[in-house]
N, C-alpha and C positions, 0 to 999 in steps of 0.2 A: 653581819658577821657569822650568824648562824647559817645563813644561806651559803656562805663561803665554805663553811666547815664541812657541808654536806656534798659539795662538788667532788665527783669521783675523779681520781688520778690513776694513770697507768701503773699498775701493779709491777709490769716487767721494767719500766724505766726506773721506778723508785728502787726496785731491788738492784739493778744494774749500777745505779749511781752509788748506792750503799756500798756494795761490793767493791767498787773502785776505791772508794775512801778507805775502807778497811786494807785492801791490799797495798795502797800507798803509804798509809800509815806503818804498816808492817815492815815495809821495804826500808822507810826512812830510819829504822831503829839501827841498822848498821853504822850510821852516821855518829852514833854514840862512842864508837871506837876511834881513838886518835893517838898518834905517837907524839913525843915530846917535840916542841918546835925546833930546838937545837938538833943539829945533824949528829946521829950516833956513828961512831968511828969504828967502833969494834962488835964483833958478834957478841960478846959477853954484855955489852950495854944493850944492844938490841934485844937479847934474850931476856935480860932484866927488866927492860921496858914492856915487853910482851906479856911476860908472867905477871907484871904489875897491873895489868888490865883485868885480872880476874874478878874485881868487882863489877866492871863493866859487862863482863860475860854473864854474870849472874842476873844482872838487871836486865840485860838483852834477852835472856831465857826467860825471865818472868813476865816481861812485856810482850814478848812474842806469843807465850802461852795465853796471856790475859787478851790480847786482841784476837787471837785465834779462837778462844772461846766465846768472846763478844760475837764474833763473826757467825760462829756455829749456832749460838742461841738465836741471833737475829733470824738467821736462815730458817731454824725449825720453827720460830713463832710466826713468821710471816708465809712460811709454807702453808699455814693453815688459816690465813687470814684472807677473807673473801674480797674485801675492799679497802682502799687507801683514800682518806680524805686529808684536807689541808691541815687539819689539827695534829694529824698523824706525821704528816710532812715537818711540821714545827717541831715537834719533840725529837724526831728522828735527826734533824739538822742540828739540834743541841747535842744530841748523842755523838754524831759524826764529828762535830766541832771539838768535843772533849777528846775523841778517839785520835784526832789529827795531832793535838797536843801531846800525847803520851810520849812519842819520841824524845822530845824536848825534856819531859819530866825524868824519862829513863836516863837519859845522858847526865842530868844533875845527880840521880841517885847513884848511878855507877861511879861518877867521879867524886862524890862526897857521901859515901854510904852511912858514915857515922854522925853526920851533922843533922840537927833538928830540921833546918829549912829545907834540905833536899828531900828527906822523907815526908815531910808535912806537905810539900808541893805535889810529890807523888800520890800521896793519899788524897789531897783535894781533888787532883786530876780524875782519879778512878771513882771517888765519891761524886763528882759531877756527872760522869758517865752513868753511874749507877742511879742516880736522881733521874736523868733524863729517860733512862731504859723504864725505870718504875713507873714514871708519869706517862709514858707512851702506852706501857701495857694497861694502866689502869682506863686510859682513854679507849683502847680497843675493847676493853670489857665493858665499859659503860655504852659504847656505841654498838655493841653486839656484833662487832667486826668478824668475829671467828665463825668458821664454818659450822654449820648446825651438827655436823657429826663429832665435833669436838666436845667430850664430856665436861660437865660443869666441875667435877672432881680434878680433872686434868688441869683445867684453868686455875682452879684454886690452888693447887700445888705448885704451878708455875708462880702465881703471885707471891706464895709463902716462901719459896726459895729466893726469890730476887729481893723480898723484904729482909730476909736474914742476911743476905750478902750486903746489901745496902747498909744496914745496922753495923755489921762487922767492919766494913771499910770505914764507916765514921769513927768507930772506936779505935781503929788501927791509927787513923789519921791523928786524933788527939793524943794517942799514945807517943806519936813521933815527936812530940814536944819535950817529952820526958825521957823516954828510951827509944831513941832512933833505930837502934839494931833490932830490938824486939819488934819494933813497928815493921822494919823490913821483912822480918821473919813471918810476920802475921799476913803481910801481903801474899807471900809465897804459899801459906796454907790455904787462904781463901782460893786462890788460883787452883790448888789441887783439889779442894772441895767441889769447884764446878767442873772438874774434869769428869766427875760422875753425873750422868744424865738426871735431870729433874724436870717434872712436869712435861710441857710440850716437848722438851728436848729428848725425853725418853720415849716419846711416841714414834715409833718407826714407820707408821703408816706412809 
């Protein structure tokens, strides 16, 4: 098992596959919008139906930002990783699996924004991706997979930033069981937090 973990994997194929999953997931978000099954016969009814989709629009914008930030962080991190092994691929597949599930969780959140089940599901989904990302980062640090030019303080700052995000996602997920709308707002705040570059993402090298 140890030998398998040390086998080098093509970095370009690894990144291309990851980019494809991120792109596919972000495209699927639009499927969260749907009009009533019954045919609308007047412009007034259609207008009301479209305006009624505003929670879906907020959920769409949130998840578009979340996936976009995840892709940017993924790109920034692996831009400075020298080698990919099978353990990295394992954690990355878990990350991508959670990412591919985000469109469904987004649809549930947009359709039922005030219910505990939908906001909890969304939080579990993002917490799962956060867990996979943190475990993958831990492995890369232990395996000394980063380029030698990357400062230890930069890596430490990256680890700290993602630990904070993971912990806050977990708290927001639990909050969904009591205050779903507050939890929804917390997910938005976390996304805004990660719009600010941290650690490796702030390195413009």
